[in-house]
N, C-alpha and C positions, 0 to 999 in steps of 0.2 A: 426537588429530591436531593438528598445528600449524595455528593459525587462518589463517596466511598461505597455506597450501596448499589450503584449502577451495575458493576460486574456481577454481583449476586443476583440482582433482578434479571439480568440478561440470561444467566444460566437457568434460573427458575422458569423464566418464560419459555426457554427452549425445551425444557423438560415437560412443560404443561401443554405445549402446542401439539395438536393431533397431527401425526404424520400422514402425508398423502402418498399412498403406495400405488405404483403403476404396474404395467406389465413387466414380468420378470423379477418383481420384488424391488424395483427401483423406487427410491424415496425422493420426493421433490424437496429441494432445499432452497430454491429461488424461483419465484414466479416470473412470468413475462413482464409484469409491471415493476419488479424490483430493479432499482437503479444501479445496484452494485452486486451482481452475481458473484464476482470474485470475492467479495467480503463473505458471502455465504460459504464459499469453498474453504476459505481460511478458517472460518469459525468451526466448520465441521472437523478440520484437522485439530484445531485447538481444543475440541471436546474429546479427542481420542487419546487415551492414555495407554491402553493395551495395544499390542501390535495388531494392526489391521491393514487390509488392502482396500483402498477406497477407489472405486471406479466411477468417475464423473462423466456424464454425457450432457452436452448442451443441445438444446433444441435446434441450434444452428448447424449441428453436425459434428463438431470436434469432440473427441473422447480422450480422457486422460485416466491412467491408472497409477496411483501412488501407493507406496508402502509407507505407513506412518506409525509412529509410536512415541509416547511421552511428549506429545504436542510438538513433534518434529517430523519433517519430511525426510525419510531415510533414502528412498529411491524413486526414480521415475521408471515405472515398469513398461508402460506402453503409451503411445501418443499417436492418435489418428486425426487427420485433418488439421495438423499443426506443423508449420514449417520450422526448420532449423532446430529440431529436438535431439539430434544425434548425440551431441556432447553430453547431455544429461542422461540419455538412454544408455550410453556406454559407460557411465560412471558407476562403479560398484557401490559406492556410497557417496551421496551428495555432500559436497564440502563448500566452504566459503567461496571458492573460485567458481562454483557453479551457480551462485545465487542470482546473478544478472540474467543468465540464460534461462533459469527456471522461472524468474519473474515474467520474462517475455512470453514464455510458453503458457503460463497461467493466465496472463492477460488475453492471449490469442484464443484460449480455450473457453473463455467466459464472456462472450460479447453481450452487450446490453440488448434488451428487447427479446430475449429468449429465455425459456425456463432452463433450470439446471437440476439434474437428477443424480443420485448417487446410490451405488450398491456397495455395502460394507460386508467384508468377509474376513475371517481370521487369516493371518499369514503363517501361523504355526511357529513363530519364533519366540524365544524367551526375552526377558527384559534386558539382556546384556547389551543390546544394540541401542538402547535409549540414549546413550551418551554420544551418539554420532548423528549425522544428518544436520539439516538446517532447521533452527527453531522457527516455529510459525510466528512467534512474536517479532523476530527480526524481519521476516518477510513483510509482515503487516506494517512495521515501522517504515520500511523502505518504500512501501506503496501508499503511505499516509492513510492507512485503514485502521480504525479503532475497533479492536476485537471486543471491547466491552460495551460498545453501543448496542442498544436494544435493536433486534432485527426489524427492518422496515424504517429505521430512522437514520440511515447512513448519511443522508444529506439533509440540510436544514429545511424546515417548512417554509412556506411562502412568507408567513409573518413570524419572524424570529424575534422574541423579546430581547432587548439589549440595553445595556447601561448607556448613559449619555455619551461617554467617551467613545464607545463602540460606534454609535451612530455618526459621530464626527469623523471617525476613521473611515467609515464606509464610503464617504464622498471624496476622499483624498486620493488623487492620482489614479492611474490605471490599475489593472488587476494585480500586477506584480508588486507594486508599491503598497496596495491595500493588503496584500498577503503579508508582507513584511510588517506592516503596522498592526495588523490583527494579532500577530504572534506576540508582539510586545517586547519587554526587556529581555526575555529569554533568547531572543535573536540579538546577540551581543554586537555584531557588526554585519553590514550587508551592503551590496553594491549591485546596481542594475546596469547592464550594457545592452543597448539596442532597444527598439520599440518606443512606445510613448514616454516611458520613464527613463530613457537613456541618460546616464550620468547621475541618477539619484542614488544617494547613499546615506548611511547613518552609522555611528559608532566611532570608537577611537581611531584617530588618523592612522596609526601604525597598522591596525588590523585591516582597515579599508585599503590601505596601500598594498598590503600583502595579498588581499583578494584580487585587486587589480592586476598585480604582477602575475598571479596564477592564471587569470583569464588571458593575459597577453601571451603567455607561453603554452598554456594547455587548453585554451578555449576550443580549438578545433577537435581535440580528442574528447573533451567533455561533451561537446555536441554529438559526437558519434556515440558516446555512451548513452546519452539521453535517447537517441534514435533507437537504441536496442530495446528500450522499455516503452517507447511510445508506439501508439497504434499506427501513426503515419510519420514519415520523415519530416522533421521540423515541427511536429505537432506539440500541442499543449501537454506538459507532463511535469511532475514534481517528484523528487525522491531525496532520501537522506544518504549521503556517502559516508562511509566509515561509521555507521550507526553502532552504538555500543549499548549493551544491556547493563553496563556498569555505570560509573560516574563520569566517564570521559566525554569530552565535547564531540560534536558531530558537525559535518558540513552539509548545509542545506542547498539544494539546487532546484530551480524551477524555470520553466520556459513557457512563454505565452505570447502570441501575437508579435513574434520577431524579437522579443526581449528575453534576456537571460539574467536571472537572479542568482547570486552566490552569496551565502551567508554563513556565519559561525553560530551554531546553536549550543546553548549552554546545557551541559549535563544531559541527563536522560529526560528530555522534555519533548520528545517526538510526539507524545500523546496530544500535544496542543495543536498539532498541524492539521489533522483532517478537517476540523471545523473552520479553522482560519482559511484554508484553501478553498473549501466549499463556499464560504461567505464572500471571498474575494471574487471568485468566478461568477457567483450568482448576481453580482451587481454589474456584470457586463465586461 
C-alpha cells in the first residue's frame, strides 16, 4: 500500500467501524486484546475538531476527562485513580510545560489488558480556544505512537516482511543498538551508555562527543525525566525531547535493560520511530 494513503485509510476505517455502545452511552475505543489502548485514546482526540469533553474510562478503573478541540488537548478536567495529576488539573490551559506530566497521566490511565471506553459531549465553547492546548500530534511523537497506523496494527505482526538490509540489522547488537540501526541515517549521531551495548556509537565525532558530554553532566536528570513517563522506575521507555512539528532536529532518548541511548534525529522524522522501536524490542 502507498504510504501516502495510509492516513486516509485509517480515517475511513474508523468511520466504517461499528461503534460498541455500553451502559450510559459509553463507546468502546480499545478492546482488552488491543496492545496500545493509549494509541486509541490519542486517535480519538485526533479525530476531534469541534470542542468536546471526552470522558475516558479504563476497565482497570482509572478515569480521565479531557476538554479537546482542533486535535489539541485543552484541559484535564478530572482524573480518578491516577496519581500526581494535580499540576495538570490546576492548569487553566495545558501548555508545553505540562506535556510530561500529561503523558505520565495518560499512560497510567490506559494500562494494557483492559478495555477503554469514552463518552463524548459538547463543551459549549467556540473555536477561539483551538489555538491553545497541546497538539495531539506532539504527544504522539513523544510517545512514539503513529496516529496514522490502522487501528489494531500498532505493533508488528509475528512475520514482518523486510528488506535484506533490515534482516541483517535485526541480528546486530542488543535492543538499543538495533533500535538505532533500524532508524537508519535519519539518526545522525547516537551513543549508548550502560547495558549490553555500552560504548556503542555512530555518527560524526563532534556530535558523538557532544552527546557524551551531555550524558556526563545531565545523565542523572535525564534518567529522572524518563522515570516520569515510564511505568516503573528504571523501566523500558523511549521518547523524543524537544520534538518539533517544523523542520528542526530533535533529541531521541531510549532506555532498556540498563542501557541509555541518546541520539540526534534529523528534521521531522519521528514518524519512523514507532516501527523501529517495536522491531528492536520484538527481537528480545
